[in-house]
N, C-alpha and C positions, 0 to 999 in steps of 0.2 A: 503494500500499499505505501502511493507517494505522500509524501508532507508536504506537500506542496501545494498554497491554496488555487481553487480554480476561480478564474474573473470570467464574468461575461466577456466579451468582445465587445468594440464598437458597434458593427450591426448587429446585436442581440438588443443592444442597450437603443439603438434609434431604426426598429425596425419599423415598416408600415404594418399600422394594426387593423381591424376590420372597422373599427372607428373612422380612423381616417377615409377608407373607399367609403363609406355611409353621407359623411359631408363634403362628396363628391372632390375629393384630393386625391387626384389619380398617383399612378406609378410614380410620376416624372414630378410630383409636387416635392419642394424641398420639404426636408425636416429639420425643424426646428428648436433647441433644446429648453428656448423659453421663447414663447409663443410672444407675436406682436402684440404692441399696447393696440387697442381700439381708436378708429381714429375718432377723433371728437372735433368738433365747429368751434373755432375762434375766430372770437371777436376781430375784426380788420385789424390790422397792424400788432396786432398783440403776438410776441413770439414767447413760445413755450418751452421749456426743455423737456427731452424725451424723458426722465423719469427712471423709474427699473424695468428696464426691457433691457432686453441684448441687442449691443450696439455692433454694428458690423463694421464702425469706422474707428481707427485709432490715431493719434497725434502724442507728441512727446514733449513737453513742455519743463523745461529747465528752471531750477528758482532755488532762490538762496536758501543757507539755512535758516535765516531768520522768519522769511517767507512760508517755507515751511512748517518750521514752530507756529508762526501765527494761523495758518490755516490748521494744523492740528486743536490749537487752544481754543481756535472758533468751533470746529466739531466737537469737540468736547461739553463745550459753554452749551450748544443747540441741545446737546443729551440731557446733562445737568440740568439747566436752567429750563427750557422749553419742551423736554420730553422726547425731542426728535432726532432719532438714532438713523443719522445719514453717515454716506461714505464721502472719502476726500473727492472722488469722481461725482458725486450727484452733487455735492458743494460746488463745485468747478462748473459743472453744467449749469447750475441754479444762478451763479454770477454772470456767466456768459450772457444768459436768456436776459439777465437784467438790464446788463451794458448795450446788446442789442438792442432790446426795447427801448432804452431811454435814445438810443441811437436813430432810429427809426422816428422818433416822435418829436426828438429837437433839432435833430441832424447837426448843425453847425453851434449851437447851443448845448451840445450833450455834454456830459462829465467826461467822457469818452473821448472827442476834442479838445476839451480842455486840457486833459492830463495830458496828450499825446504833444501836444505845442510845450506844455510847459519844459 
């Protein structure tokens, strides 16, 4: 008897099921580990961060140790003082959403333009 643990293969974990077939998702439909978020209508001009879905795109951003520490402290304050358990990625996506909405709404007078000109 082998002492090795037998783990399922990726094909077993992400195989097509009868439920996928019933929903009309054919054999060529992509298999998602995390389903897409439902599409919601957003007011004109309002940008909303993507929230907790599987993200297909990635960027790398370099920050100073002080900026990373401030980001972590903010994350911990959100959890401790406001009961919001968010990860750094979610926090950054929310911040980007706020900055882009402000830029769309105020253009030349936005905080982004002012800070980039400093």
